[in-house]
N, C-alpha and C positions, 0 to 999 in steps of 0.2 A: 511354511514361512516362520521364521523365528520372531517371536514377539520381543520388541525392544523396550527397555525401560526409559525413564526420563533421562537417565545418564547415557543411554545409548548402547549398553552392553550388560551382559550377565556378570555377576561377581565371580572372581577367581575362587575355586574351591580351596578351602584351608582346613587345617586340623587344629582343634581347640580343646581345652580341658572339658571333662564332663560337667554339665551344669546341674544345679540342685534338682530341677525338675526331671532330669534324666536318670538320676541315681536309682538303683534297685535296693530298697531298704533291706530285703532279705540277705543280699550279698554283704552289706555293711555289717549286719548283725552277725552273720556267720564268721566273717573276718575278725570281728571283735572277740567272738567266742574263741576262735582258733588262736588269736594273739594271747589270750589269757592262758591257754594250754601251753603255748610256747614259753610264756613267762614261768609257769610252774616247772616245766622240764628244765629250763635254764637254772632256776634257783635250786632245784633239788639235786641235779646231776652234773652240773658244769662248774661248780665252784670248789670242788674238792671236799671229800668227806673223810672223817676219821675211820679207822678200821671197823668192819662190820661187827666184830665181836664186842665192840664198845657201845653199840646201838641199844637203845631201849626197845621194849616191846612196841611202843607207839611208832618208833622209827621203822621197825620192820613192817608194821602194818601199812604205814604210809607208802613205803617203797613198793609193797606188793600191789596195793590198790592203784597207785599212780602208774605203775608199770602196766597194769591192765587197761586203765581208763584213759591215760594221757600219752604215754610213750608212743611216738610215731603217729598218733591220731591227729593231734593239733598240727604237727608238721605236714602231714598228708593234706589236711584241709587247706592250709596256707599255700602249699605248693600247687594244689589243684586250682585254687582261686587265682594264682598268678597266671596260669595258662588260660583260665576263663576270662580274666580281665583283658589279656591281649586279644582274645577273640572278639570281645565286645568292642574294643577300640578299633580293631580291623574292620568290623562291620560299619561303624560310624564313618570311618575314612572312606570306605568303598561307597557309602551312601552319598558322600560329597563328591565323589569322583576324584579324590586326591590320592597321592602316593604315600604309603606308610613307611617305606624303607628308610628314608632319610631321617624323618622325625623319630621313629621308634629306635633307630640305631643311636641317635643322639640321647634318647631317653635311657637306653641301656648303658651308655658310656657314663652319663652322670650318675646313674645308680652304682656303677662299678667304683667310681670315685668315692661316693658316700660309704659304700661297703668297705673299701680298703681302710678308710679312716676309722670306721667303726671297729673292724677287726684288729687293727693295730693299737688303738687307744683304749678300747673298752672290752669287747666281748670275745671270749673263747667260744668258737662255734658259730661264727657269723654265717648267715644264709644269703646276704645281699650279693656278695661277690659271685657265688655259684649261680644265683638267679640271673645276674647281669650277663655272665659268660654264656650260660645255657639258653638265655633268651634269644640269642642269635639263631639257635636251632628252631625256635618257634617262627622266627622270621623266615627262615628257609623253607619251612613246611607250611607256610600260610595258605597256600593254594592246593595242598594235598587233599585227596579224597578221604572220606571216612575210613574206607578199607585200608588205605595207605597209612593213615594215622594209627590205626589199630595194629598194623604190622610193625610200625616204628616203636609203639609202646611195648610190644612183646619183645622185640629185638633189644631195646635198651634195658629192659628188665633182665633178660638173660645175660647181656653183656656184663652187668655189674658183678655177676658171679663167675662167669667164664673167664673174664679178663684176669681177675685176680688168681683164679686157679691156674691159668696158663702162665702167669708171671711167677707163681710159686714153683711151677713144674720146671721152668727154665732157669730158676735161681735168681730172679730179679731181686735186688736189695730193696726191701720196703722200709720206709721210715717208721720206726716204732713210736708208740704214744710216749710223749715226753714225761719225765719225772720232774715236777716243778716245786716239790716241797722245799721251803726255805728261800725260794726266789721271790724277787719283787714282782709287782703286777706286770710291768711292761716287759721285763725279762721273760716271764712265763708266757706272755702273749706272743712274743717273737718265736718261742719254741713251738707254740701251738700253730702259728702261721706256717712254719716250715713243715709241720706234720700234715696239716690239712691241704696245703697247696702241692706238696710233693706227691701225695696220694690222690690228688684230684682226678687224674685220668681213670682211676679205678672206682672212685666213690661217687663223684658228682653225676655221672650219667644215670645213676639209680633214681634221680629226680625226674628224668625225662618222661617216663610213662605217665606220670600225673600231669606234666605239662601238656603232653599230646592229648590226653583225655580231656583236660580243661579246654583246649583249643577246639576239640570236636563238639563237646557239649555246649560251648558258647555260641556255636553257629545256630543253635535252635532259637526260636522266638521266646527268649527268657521271660519277657514281660507277660506273655500270653500263657506260658506253661504254669504261671502261678495260679491259673484257674483250674488246674488239675483237681479232680474230686478228692475230698478228704479221705474217703474210703481207700482210694488207691494209694495215697500217701501213707496211711496207716499200714497197709500191706507191705509197703517198701520198708517201713520202720521195723515191723516185726521180722521180716525176712533178714534185714541187716543184723538184728540182734541174735537171731538164731544162728546165722552163718558165723557171727563173731564168736559165739560160745563154742560151736563145733570146732572151728579152726583153732582156737586157743586150746581147748581140751586135747585135740589131736597132737598139737605141737608139744604140750607138756608131757603126754604119754611117750611120744617118740624121743623126746630129750632124755627122759628117764631110762629108756631102753637103749639109746645110742650114747651112752656115757663114754667119755674118753677125751684125751687132750686134743686130738685132731680128728676131724671127720672128713671122709672123702667128699669130692665136689658134689656128687649126686645127692648125698644126704644133706649137705649144707644148702643146696638149692631147694630141697624139699622143705626143710625147716623154714628157710627164707620165704618160700611161697605161702606156707601156712601163716607165718607172721604177717606178711603183706595182706593176705586175705582177711585176717582178723583185724588189722589196723584199718584198712580201707572200708570194711563193712561197718565197723563201729563209727568211723568218721562220717560215713554216709548216714547212719542212723541219727547221729548228732545233728547233722544238717537238716534232715527231714523233721526231726522233732522241733527244731527252731522255727522252721517254716510253718508247721502246724500251730505253734504257740503264737506266731505273729498273725494268725487269722482270728485271734480272739482279742477283744479290746484290752483286757487286762494284760494279756501277753505282750501287746504292742507297747503299753505303758512301761511295763517292767523291763523290757528288752531295749527300749529306746536309748538309754545311756550306753549300752553295749554297742549299738549302731554308731554312736558318736565315736567310740574308741576305734571301731573298724574304719570309719571315714578318714581318720588320720593315723592309719596303721603304721606308716613309716616312721612318723614322729614318735609314736608310742613304743615301737620296737626299739628305737634308739634310747628313748627315755627309760625303758626297763633297765638297760645296762647302766645308764648314768646313775640311777638311783641305787641299784644293788651294788655296783662297783664302789660307789662312795661309801656305803655302809660297810662293805667288806674291808676296805682299806682303813676306814676310821676305827673299826672295832677289831681289826686283825682277825677276820673270820675265814680267810682262805684256807682250804684243807681242813676246816673244822665245822663245815656245814652239814649237819645231819639232815635226813629227810624232813623231820618235824620242823627244824629251824628253816629249812628251805621253803616249806609251805608258808610259814609266818612271813618270811621275806617277800614272797610272791604276793600274799594278801596285803602287806603294807604298800608295796608298789602299786597294786591295783587300786588301793584306797586313795592314792594320789591321782592316778591316771584317769579314772572314770569321771570324777567331778571336774577335773581340769579339762578333759576333752569336751564335756558338755558345755562348760563355761566358755571355752575357746570358740567352738563352733556356733555359739549363740552370737558371736561378734565378728567372726571371720569366716571366709569361704573355705579355706583350706587350713590344714595343720601347718606350722611354720616350716617344717622340712619339706612337706609336700609343695608348699609355695615355692621354695628354692628349686626343687626338682622340676616343677612345671615351668617356671620362668626360664630356667636354663634350657629346658627341652624345647620350648616354643620360641626362644630367642627374644623374649620381651617380658617385662614384669607383668604378672597377672593381677587383675583386680582382687584385692585381699579383704578389705574391711567391709563389713555389712552395714554397720551403723556406728557412729561415734557416741557411745553411751557409757563405756566402761568406767571412765574416770568418776562419773557422777552417780552411777547406779546405786552403790551402797549408801551414799549420803541421802539420796532421794528416798530410799526405803526407810532409813532411820528417821528422817523428818516426817514422813507420813505416819509412821508408828507413834512418834512423839505427839503429833497433832491429835491422833486418835485417843491417846492416853489422857491428853488434857481436855478432851471433850470438845474440840474445836467444831463449830457448827459447819455442816456441809454448805457448799456454795448454793445459793438460792436458785431454784429452777427458773428458767426464762419463760415468760408467758408466751402463749401461741398454741397452735395445733400440736397434738401429740400423736405418736404412733406406738402401739404396744404389741409385742409379739408373744405368743404362747406356743410352746411345742405341742403340735397336734399329733404327729405320728412320726415314728422312725421306720423307714423302709429298709428291709434287708435286701438291698437292690442288687448287689453283685457279690461274686464269690471272693473277689479281692478288692483292692482299692477302687473306690468310685472316682469319677473324674467330673464331667460337666453335667449341668442340669439346664433344661430349657422347656418353657411352656409353649404350647401351640398358640396360634393367634387368637382362637376363640376361648382359650383357657381350659379346655375340656380334657387336655392330655398333658402329662408331664413326661418328658423324655429324660433318661439318665444314661450316662455312659461309664464304662469302667475299663480298668487295665486288663480285665478278663476277655476283652474283645466283644462284649455284648453292648448293644443299645437296647434299652427296655422302655416300653411305653406303658404308662400308668394312667387309668381313668381318674378324673377329678370330679368330686372331692373325695371319693371313697378310697382312692389310691390302690385300686385293684390292677394287677398286672394283666395287660390285654395282648401284648405281643413282644417278642424278642427278636431283634435283628442281629444276625451273627457276622462279626468282623473277623478277618484272618489275623488281626493284631489289635493291640490296645487302642481304645478310642479316646482321643484327647479332647475333642471339642464337638459341639452340636449347634445347629441353627435351623429353625423352621422358616419356610417361605411365608410371606404375609398371607397368602391365600390358604395356607395349611395343607397344600397338596404334596409338598416336598419337605423331606428332612435331609439336611446336609450334615455329614460327619467328617472329621479329620482324624488321622490315625498316625501311629508310630511307624507304620510301614510306608510312609511318604505319600499316601494316597488320600484324595478327597472323594467321598462317595455320595451320590444323590439317590435317595430312596423314595419310592412311591408310598405315601402314608396310607392310602386306601387299602392296599393289600400287603404291605411290607416288602415288596419286591425291590431289587436293586435295579435302578434305571441305568446308571452309568458310573464309571470310575474315572476320575480325573488324575492324571499323572503328570509330573513335571517338577515337583519339589525335590530338592537334593537331600532332604532329611525329614525328621519328624514334622508333621503339620500340627502346630500348637493351637491354632484358632481359626474358626470359620465364621462368616456372616453372610446374610442375604440382603440385597438392596431393598428399599421399601417398595419399589415397583415389581420386585420378584424376578427381575431379568438377569441380575448379576450376582455371582458368588465371589466373595473375597476370602482368601486363605493366606495365612502367614505361618512361617516355620523356622526351623533350625538353619535353613540355608540363607538366612538374613534377608529374605525377600517377602514381599506381598504380591500375590498373583490374583488377577481378576479374570473370571471365566464366565462365559455365557451359559446360564442355567439350562436353556432349552436344548442345546446340543453338546455342551461341555467344551466348546472351543476356548482356547486360551486367548484372551483379548490383549493383555499386556502384563508385564512384570515390573514391579516397582522396586527399585534398588536405591539404597542410600543409607540404610541401617548398617552398622558395623558389626553387630552381634545378633543372636537369635531374636526373632520378632515373636513375642509371646502372645499378643492380642491384637485384634482388629475389629473395627466396627464402621458402619456407615452413618452419615448424618441423616436426619429425617427426610430431607429432600433428595437424598441419594447422590448429591453433586460432589460429595467429598468422602474420602476414606481416611480413617484415623487409625494409627498403629502405635503400639508401645513396644519397646525393645529392651534387651539386656544391656544395650549401650546407654542406658539412662535417659533416653529422649522419647518424646511423643512427636510423631510426624503427621502432618495433614496433607493429603494428596488430592488432586483433581481426578475424579473418577473417569471422566471422558478422555483426558489426554495422558493421565499418569504423571503430570507435572507435580513437583513438590512445592506446596504453597508456603508452608512454614514449619519450623521445628520448635517445639516447646521444651525449653531447658530449665532445669531447676532441681530435679530429683538428684539425690546423692548416690543412689544405687539403682539397680535394674528396675525398669518399669514392667510389671507383670500383667496388670489389668488395665483396660480402658473401656469407657462407655460414654456415649453421647446422650445428652438429655433429650426427652421427647420434643421439647420445643426447639432443639438445636442451638440453644444459646450458650450451653456449657459443655465442656469435656471434663470428665473425671478420670483420674489416673491413680493406680495403686502401685506402691513400690516397696522394694526391700529396705528402703531407708526409714521405715516405720511410719510413713505418712500416706494419706490420700490427698490429692490436690484437685482443686476445681479451677479450670482455666476458661476465660472468655473465648468462645469459638470465633468471634468476629476478628479479633486481633492477636489472640494467643496470650493475653495478659493473665497473670496469676490473680485469681479472685480470693482464694482462701486455701489454707493448709489445714487438714484435719489430722490431729495426732491424739494419741492416748491409748496406752495398753498394748497395742500390737507391736511386735518386733518386726514383722514383715506384713505388708498388705498385698495379698495375692489377687484379689478380685474386687471389683466395684460394679454396682448396678443401680441405675436410677429407677425409682418407682414410676408407674405409668403416668402419673400427673406431674412428675418432676419435682415434687415437694420433698422427697426423701431420697437418701442415698444409703445403700447397704454395702458394707465392706466385710471382707473376710480375710483371715491371715493366721499368722503364728502369734500366739498370745504371750507365753510366759518367758521370763528370764531363765537363765541356765539353772540356777539352784532350785527355783520353783519347779521346773520341769523335772529335774532329777528327783526331788523329794516326792512329787506326785507319782512319778514312775515307779519308785520303790515301794512307797507306802499306800498309794492309791488315795481314796478319799472316802470317808464314811458317808458322806452325802454328796451325791453327784458323781461318784465313781471316778474321780480324778479329771472330770471334764472342766474345761476352762472357757471363758467367754471369748471365743474366737470370731464371732459374728457381731457386727455393730451396726446400729441404725442412727443415721445423722439427719438433722433437719438442714436442708440445703440453704435456706435463706440466711441463716445466722451461724451455721456450723455447729449447732448445739448437738451434743451426744444425747440421744433419747434413751437407748437401751443397749446393754451388752448381753448377748445371748450365749449361754453356756449349754452346748449340746453335742460338741465334738470332743473326742478324747485326744485328737491331734490337731492338725492345721485345718482351717476352712479353706477349701481350694476354689469353689465356685458358688456364687449366689445368684438367684434369679427371682424376680417378682412375676406373679401371674398378671395377665393383661387387665383384670378387674381390680388389681391391687389388694385383694383379700388374702393372698397367700405369698409366702416366701419359701423357696426351696434352697437348701445348702448341702454341699458335699464336703467330706473330709478327705484330705490327701492320702492318709494312711489307713483308712478304714473302709469297709465295703458298704457302709450305710449312707442313706440320704435322709436328712431331716426336713420335715414339712411343718412350717410355722403358720399359725393363724394370726392375722393382723387385725387390729382394732384401732380405729381412729377416735380421737377425743379433742378436748380443748382445755387448756390450762389457764 
């Protein structure tokens, strides 16, 4: 029997943009790295150069070094990621039970339009139009097996050589590369358009092998493969570098031996195969090196700005051309760009793009062109702004600095009870990013979860690892039953699992969600499990046998968090649709909707007495609501750009919040330079006094965002996890009186 919600039916599956919590940081960083390589290649080889005999020794060196390190490598990464991105989107659509054909076709058509404008007005050598056209091949091959994709990759690789050889053999007239010296920018672009599009049937299919490989590898559980041992990644890195060197050397030797104006097809194919092997191997080595760097705190800080560039790759790809074309026209540089000058142009463009990307994404969800692309794809404007702060941010900083210089006295501390936290221990909890933390009912065990698919149990207070529970996918959420016998976990594989704490065995798996399960909770009587997820629903299950009791529908977007009231009579949920909803547990009826947050509600918690509901949001605030009627009691602001998690202390006197701390320029500065004291860590966890909203302490212990916080049942400990780091911090709490 199908469980019905209060509305009487399940929501219709739909396709929506990737949400911040779903993004893979590694892919964003690799994409940003590849985009810088594309920028270098464009500036060095696509703007027209003077005769080589006029080059300096530095020009020749740059040309040689970049030919080995950049040429075809950045483009290979970029192309592979296009196929990989399609595969991830396809998986998300299939998880919702929706159809990908219509939406993805519309996505490609919009990209085609953007590419045509870009190619006509700006860049010689645009890749957006080929990507859009060849993207339909990905759509056609979406259900192909791994073996079929491998055959398609080989066939398309061979085609790019054999088709041209066949055309030459039968005397087809190929359009030659245009001579654009002395022509204006737009005249030259039109000639290049004729060249690229006339030869498209021979040239463009050469991109398909990487498309198909990306489609294949994207089918693997990417979030969980990030837990691959470092030793294995190092072996892949070394192998990639060795193959790179061997293929490059062999090609150089053969080119010296096979000198001549025209080579037979077999020799052309041999040289092409060696160059492709060299390029793909080095591109793979770059990607693995970045993944390894992201496993270190300093690596994550340094590469974070590059991830911002990758998150708005389409905007930055277009912006590269805007900046460089403007400079070339203004200073008449076309056909005069030596390799050295090209490198300087690329560095100048990157110096604009990196801080601009970080600044923008600190305030908006997408890049501006990404927003247009998504809005046209999904047929409606997408939520764009994170928080309205940009206009006053700089003036606030200047006023604060002026007050400090004048020696303005700090605001006097309010009298009353105090709570002080000291960092007790940092647990190397997971191989990649940690997710949730939860204490057992007796406080003797701390459970942590991670993207690596592990749930780890630590004894308290010595924080010794006692057991590891293996998940087939990343674990997003945890909750203990009140009697401590069961541990419930939610996962990116759409499942809810119930574990026996005594021996760590899996009791049952609950299936029914149409996407990632973001949050789980257990009712105070231990009989009911609540779960919420990407499919916009809250589901209630009977813990004893895993039976689905009812599905609560009404949220319009992802439901990020869920909790029970202390009497178990109500369920509270927070959603990306900016609302908090309160439901009757027994009937599933919606009692009230709490409205007031300006952006996504990411975390909710109910006070131990049941009189207050706390919510944390992307709008930079945590809010306290009166549970009886939903009235807003207090808004807590200060420091955090986003509040991802909130938790009441066991006595209800204190609220802990965690989130993203710094503004864009501060994050960029810290990421590049680090910090001599604190290693670039910022105060992402905050302690608030509930009765008056006074901020008690800001805790600096995470290098990135604070994703979850949890108090121990005795109120002596606070645990916190960071969203982009594998560690969990354990804080000792001390109470006092002011």
